[in-house]
C-alpha positions in Angstrom: 192.0 157.1 55.2 188.7 158.2 55.8 188.1 158.2 59.3 184.9 154.6 60.0 186.4 153.0 57.1 189.5 150.5 56.9 190.8 147.6 56.2 191.3 143.8 57.8 194.1 141.6 57.4 192.4 140.4 54.5 192.1 143.6 52.3 187.9 143.7 53.4 186.3 147.3 55.2 185.6 147.3 57.9 184.0 150.2 59.8 185.4 151.2 63.4 182.3 150.2 65.2 182.0 147.3 63.8 185.8 145.9 64.3 185.0 146.9 68.2 182.0 144.6 68.3 182.7 141.6 66.4 186.2 141.9 68.9 184.2 142.7 71.9 181.4 139.8 70.6 184.7 137.6 70.7 185.8 138.5 74.5 181.9 138.2 75.4 181.8 134.5 74.1 185.5 133.8 75.9 184.3 134.9 78.9 180.6 133.5 79.1 178.4 133.8 81.6 180.9 135.9 83.8 180.3 138.6 81.6 179.3 141.8 83.5 176.9 144.2 81.8 178.2 145.9 78.9 177.6 149.1 77.5 178.9 149.6 73.9 179.1 153.8 74.0 179.6 153.6 69.6 176.2 151.4 69.4 174.6 152.6 72.2 173.2 149.0 72.7 173.4 147.2 76.5 174.7 143.6 76.5 173.5 142.1 79.3 175.2 138.1 80.6 171.8 136.8 80.0 168.1 136.9 79.3 165.9 137.4 82.1 163.7 134.9 80.8 166.6 132.7 80.6 169.5 130.4 81.7 173.1 132.1 82.8 175.0 130.2 81.0 176.3 129.6 77.2 175.0 127.1 75.1 175.6 125.8 71.6 173.0 127.2 68.4 170.1 125.4 67.8 169.8 122.4 65.3 169.3 123.7 61.5 166.4 120.6 61.4 165.0 121.9 64.3 161.1 121.8 62.7 162.3 117.6 63.1 162.0 117.9 66.9 158.7 118.6 67.3 158.2 115.0 65.5 156.1 115.0 63.1 157.0 113.4 59.4 154.3 115.1 57.8 155.9 118.6 59.2 159.4 117.2 57.7 158.3 116.4 54.2 156.5 120.4 54.2 159.5 121.7 55.3 161.6 120.1 52.4 159.8 121.3 50.5 159.7 124.6 51.4 163.2 124.3 50.7 163.2 124.0 47.2 160.2 125.3 46.5 159.1 128.2 48.7 158.7 131.5 46.3 159.9 133.9 48.9 163.5 131.9 48.8 163.9 131.5 44.9 163.4 135.7 44.6 165.7 135.9 47.3 168.1 133.2 45.2 167.8 136.0 41.8 168.5 138.6 44.3 171.6 137.0 44.6 172.9 136.4 41.1 171.8 140.0 40.3 174.0 141.2 43.4 176.8 139.3 42.2 176.6 140.8 38.9 176.7 144.4 40.4 179.6 143.9 42.4 181.4 142.9 39.6 180.3 145.8 37.7 181.6 147.6 40.8 184.8 146.0 40.9 185.7 146.7 36.9 187.0 150.2 37.5 190.1 148.5 38.9 191.2 147.0 35.8 192.2 148.6 32.8 190.2 148.9 30.0 191.7 148.1 26.4 189.7 148.4 22.8 190.3 147.3 19.5 189.5 149.5 16.3 189.6 149.1 12.7 187.9 151.7 10.4 188.5 153.0 6.5 187.7 155.9 5.2 187.6 158.0 1.5 187.4 161.2 1.6 187.1 164.2 -1.2 189.2 167.4 -0.7 187.6 170.3 -2.7 191.0 172.5 -4.9 189.7 175.4 -3.2 191.8 174.5 -0.3 195.1 173.3 -2.0 195.3 176.5 -4.5 194.3 180.3 -4.1 194.4 180.4 -7.8 192.7 178.2 -10.2 192.4 176.0 -12.3 191.2 174.3 -9.2 191.1 170.4 -9.1 189.7 168.2 -6.1 191.3 165.2 -4.1 190.6 162.2 -3.2 192.1 160.0 -0.4 191.9 156.8 1.8 192.7 156.0 5.3 192.5 152.3 6.6 194.0 152.1 10.2 194.1 149.3 12.7 194.6 149.7 16.2 194.4 149.4 19.9 193.9 151.5 23.1 193.6 151.2 26.5 192.9 153.7 29.6 193.8 153.1 33.5 193.0 155.4 36.1 195.2 154.9 38.7 193.5 154.3 42.0 195.3 156.1 43.9 193.0 157.7 46.6 191.6 153.9 46.6 188.2 155.0 45.2 187.9 152.5 42.4 188.5 149.7 45.8 186.2 151.1 48.1 183.3 150.9 45.1 184.9 147.2 44.9 184.3 146.8 48.2 180.8 148.0 48.4 179.4 146.2 45.9 180.9 142.9 47.5 179.6 143.8 50.8 176.5 144.3 49.0 175.8 141.0 47.9 177.3 139.1 50.9 174.4 141.2 52.3 171.6 139.7 49.7 172.9 135.8 50.8 172.6 136.7 54.2 168.7 138.3 53.6 168.4 135.1 51.3 168.9 133.4 54.9 166.8 135.4 56.7 164.4 134.2 54.0 164.6 131.0 54.4 164.4 130.7 58.0 160.8 133.1 58.4 159.6 130.3 55.6 160.4 127.1 57.7 159.3 128.9 61.0 155.9 130.1 58.6 155.2 126.4 57.4 155.7 125.4 61.0 153.2 127.5 62.8 150.7 127.3 60.0 151.2 123.5 60.4 149.8 123.7 64.0 147.5 126.1 63.4 145.6 123.3 60.6 145.9 121.2 63.8 144.5 123.3 66.7 141.7 123.6 63.7 141.6 120.1 63.3 141.1 119.0 67.5 138.5 122.2 67.8 136.8 120.8 65.2 137.1 117.2 66.5 135.8 118.8 70.4 133.4 120.6 69.1 132.0 117.8 66.8 132.4 115.6 70.5 130.2 118.5 71.9 127.2 118.5 69.5 127.2 114.8 70.6 127.0 115.1 74.2 124.5 118.1 74.1 122.0 115.7 71.4 122.5 113.2 73.9 120.9 115.0 77.0 118.7 116.8 74.6 117.5 113.4 74.4 117.5 112.7 78.1 115.3 116.0 78.6 112.5 114.8 76.2 112.7 111.6 77.2 111.7 113.5 80.7 108.9 115.6 79.2 106.9 112.1 78.2 107.2 111.9 82.4 106.4 115.1 83.1 109.4 116.3 84.5 110.9 118.6 81.8 109.0 121.4 80.3 109.3 122.6 77.0 111.2 125.7 78.1 114.1 122.9 78.9 114.2 121.2 75.8 114.1 124.9 74.1 117.3 125.7 76.2 119.1 122.4 75.4 118.1 122.4 71.5 119.7 126.5 71.8 122.7 124.7 73.0 123.0 122.2 70.2 122.4 124.7 67.9 125.1 126.5 69.1 127.5 123.5 68.9 126.4 123.3 65.7 126.9 127.2 64.4 130.5 127.0 65.6 131.3 124.1 63.2 131.6 126.5 59.7 134.0 128.7 61.4 136.1 126.2 62.2 136.2 124.9 58.8 136.9 127.7 56.9 139.5 128.0 59.5 141.0 124.6 58.9 140.6 125.1 54.8 142.1 128.7 54.6 145.8 127.5 56.9 145.9 124.4 54.5 145.9 127.1 51.2 148.1 129.2 53.3 150.3 126.2 53.8 150.1 125.0 49.8 151.1 128.5 48.8 153.9 128.4 51.4 155.0 125.1 49.9 155.3 126.1 46.1 152.1 124.3 45.3 148.4 125.4 44.6 146.0 124.4 46.7 144.6 121.8 44.8 147.8 120.1 43.9 148.9 119.1 48.0 147.2 117.0 50.5 147.6 117.9 53.9 146.5 115.0 56.6 147.0 116.9 60.0 146.4 115.3 63.0 146.0 116.4 66.8 148.6 119.1 69.0 148.6 116.5 71.3 150.7 114.4 68.9 153.4 117.0 68.5 156.6 116.8 70.9 157.5 119.0 72.8 161.2 120.2 72.4 163.9 120.8 74.5 166.0 124.4 73.8 167.9 126.6 75.5 168.6 130.3 74.8 172.1 131.1 75.6 174.0 134.5 76.2 173.0 137.1 74.7 176.3 137.7 72.9 176.1 134.5 71.5 173.2 135.8 69.5 175.3 138.5 67.5 176.7 135.5 65.6 173.3 133.3 65.3 171.2 135.8 63.6 171.4 136.6 59.4 169.4 139.5 60.2 172.6 141.0 62.2 174.7 139.8 59.5 172.8 141.1 56.7 172.7 144.6 58.5 176.7 144.4 59.4 176.9 144.1 55.9 175.1 146.3 54.4 176.5 149.1 57.6 180.5 148.3 56.3 179.5 148.7 52.3 178.1 151.6 53.2 180.9 152.9 55.0 182.9 152.0 51.8 180.3 153.9 49.5 181.0 156.7 51.8 185.0 156.6 51.3 184.7 156.4 48.0 182.5 159.2 47.8 184.7 161.3 49.8 187.8 160.2 47.5 185.9 161.7 44.5 186.7 164.8 45.7 190.6 164.2 44.7 192.4 164.3 41.2 191.5 161.5 39.2 194.8 160.2 37.4 194.0 159.0 34.5 197.0 156.9 31.8 196.0 156.2 28.0 198.2 155.0 25.7 197.1 153.7 21.8 198.6 152.0 19.1 197.9 150.6 15.4 199.0 150.6 12.1 197.9 153.0 9.3 197.8 153.8 5.7 196.1 155.8 2.7 196.6 152.8 0.8 195.2 148.7 2.1 198.3 147.4 0.8 200.8 149.0 2.8 198.6 148.8 6.3 200.3 145.6 7.6 204.3 147.4 6.7 206.2 148.2 9.3 206.2 151.8 8.9 202.5 152.0 8.8 203.2 151.6 12.9 202.1 154.5 15.3 201.9 155.0 18.7 201.1 157.3 21.6 200.9 157.4 25.2 199.7 160.2 27.5 199.0 160.7 31.5 195.8 163.5 32.9 194.5 164.5 36.1 191.4 166.1 36.2 190.4 168.0 39.7 186.6 169.2 40.2 186.7 172.9 40.9 183.0 174.0 40.4 180.7 171.7 40.3 177.8 173.4 41.9 178.4 171.4 45.2 177.9 168.1 43.6 180.5 165.7 44.4 180.1 167.5 48.3 176.4 167.0 48.6 176.8 163.7 47.8 179.0 163.0 50.7 176.7 164.2 52.7 174.3 161.8 51.1 176.3 159.0 51.9 176.8 160.2 55.5 173.1 160.0 56.0 172.8 157.1 54.5 175.6 155.5 56.9 173.9 157.0 60.0 170.5 155.7 59.2 172.2 152.3 58.3 173.7 152.2 61.8 170.7 153.0 64.0 169.1 150.1 61.8 171.9 148.0 63.0 171.3 148.9 66.5 167.2 148.5 65.7 168.4 144.8 64.5 169.9 143.8 67.6 167.6 144.7 70.2 164.5 143.3 68.4 166.6 139.8 68.0 167.3 140.4 72.4 163.7 140.8 72.2 162.6 138.5 70.0 164.1 135.6 72.3 163.0 137.2 75.4 159.8 137.5 74.3 159.7 133.7 73.3 161.0 132.6 76.1 158.0 134.3 78.5 155.5 133.4 76.0 156.7 129.7 76.5 156.6 129.7 80.1 153.3 131.6 81.0 151.7 129.8 78.2 153.2 126.6 79.8 151.7 127.0 83.1 148.2 128.5 81.2 148.3 125.1 79.5 148.5 122.9 82.8 146.3 125.6 84.8 143.3 125.1 81.7 144.3 121.3 82.0 142.8 120.9 85.4 140.0 123.6 84.5 138.6 120.7 82.0 139.0 117.9 84.1 137.1 119.4 86.7 134.9 120.8 84.1 134.4 117.1 82.5 133.7 115.6 85.8 131.3 118.5 86.7 129.8 117.6 84.0 129.2 114.2 84.9 127.8 114.4 87.8 125.1 117.1 86.4 124.3 114.4 83.9 123.9 110.9 86.2 121.7 113.6 88.2 120.0 114.4 85.2 118.9 111.2 84.4 117.7 110.3 87.9 116.0 113.9 87.8 117.4 115.5 91.2 118.6 118.2 89.3 117.4 121.9 87.2 118.5 122.9 84.2 120.0 126.0 84.7 122.8 124.3 86.1 123.5 121.5 83.4 123.3 124.5 80.6 126.0 126.2 82.9 128.0 122.4 83.4 128.1 121.7 80.2 128.8 125.9 78.4 132.2 125.7 81.1 133.3 122.3 80.0 132.8 122.7 76.3 134.8 126.3 76.6 137.4 125.3 78.6 137.6 122.7 76.4 138.8 125.0 72.9 140.8 126.8 75.4 142.6 124.3 75.9 143.1 123.6 72.7 144.3 127.5 71.5 146.3 127.2 74.8 148.3 124.4 73.3 148.9 126.1 69.8 150.2 129.1 71.5 152.4 127.3 72.9 154.0 125.8 70.5 154.1 128.8 68.2 156.0 129.9 70.9 158.3 127.3 70.1 159.0 128.2 66.7 159.1 131.8 67.5 162.3 131.0 70.0 163.8 128.6 67.4 163.6 131.9 64.8 164.8 133.7 67.5 167.8 132.2 67.9 168.4 131.6 64.2 167.5 129.0 63.3 170.8 127.4 63.9 172.2 129.9 61.3 176.2 129.8 62.9 179.3 131.5 61.9 179.6 128.7 59.4 177.3 129.9 57.3 178.4 133.8 57.5 181.7 132.6 56.2 180.1 130.6 53.9 178.3 133.5 52.3 181.7 135.3 52.2 183.7 132.6 50.4 181.0 132.1 48.2 180.2 135.9 47.4 184.5 136.1 46.7 184.1 132.9 44.6 181.3 134.7 42.2 183.5 138.4 42.2 
């Protein structure tokens, strides 16, 4: 066997590095939090004992229905529609059918071919071929035949089996890709829905601020009538009102475009879907644990996809190397042949032949060896891609955990800013009515309050988006059960 390509007990090809990684991962899962940092030279990826921003303990996989943890009935309905109507998921499903068909094509060389034939011919033979002297007379003859021919290539070097395995593993990869697409679609729907809610919150804040600014303007106008305010004071406050009104179109644009994006994600035209929305304040903050990095290797469909692609390429490389050796083909042919149609079915008309052939490439301009180098280069690329996928998976979890921690802290501090700004503005507004405060102080407290409220809404969105990113980074509930189901489905299709 060629190094780098083996078969497991089920007859499936596995690469050395993948086999070692799977075994090491199983051991890591058994040891749990006691695992020290483990450097795997064959992959060049360090699997640490815990995430830097997470807890040092194992945890079960997140729920496949994780969007329900946000406790929004409208979001739940949108996610359900996404699973059945999202265009990206539908496209991924067609790729599965294509890959299954290609897998069967790749496996066809493992079986003998059998073909039947039926021929009838009439020929004229010139008399000059039958005699050297004249007179010459032409001869006319008929030939009728029925036959079967069979051919089988002995898979002595395992080339055909490796090609079949490569096709099957490529089909598995498309199923894992479908899971990646589905997880991405659900995450996008959830994040976009939160953008709709955030835009609605910011619009409500802007409209409330317009009401507050207009109320303040009326107070200043009343002071002008008694001579305690100036036209400059009124102009400055009118500017505040105008600024708040000017912010509304941009927020409306953001809201409407988010709804359009959401419609496309659930497979509908914008006019065919109604999104009520609401407020981020009504969204529940879910509890989620990251678990151990070693567990993540078994819970990410993109890692499974990269692994399947790499193993398929190792099988393709094996097949390319086996093509350097002789091909041994067995052929057989038999049937009936007669010059008269009425004698075609007689036992005397039977004929048969069998042959064995061996073909060894000698000079091909370096074609076969170049193919080996091509497949080896592709395998090296997929090894690097596999490593990158694992590292990116760890980074995704770390980034999401950090974002949750920092945005949670930011939200708490920003809420304190809003509380203080609201209290300051309430005092300022009261003193304005009493005529004991200048317009500059009023303008400052207004702007501080308005900006603080808008910023708080944006921080809430960032925090909830970080939770969505974490669920996605943890695989969205994908598990080894889903991996086995994909493998079984691929084998059934083959």
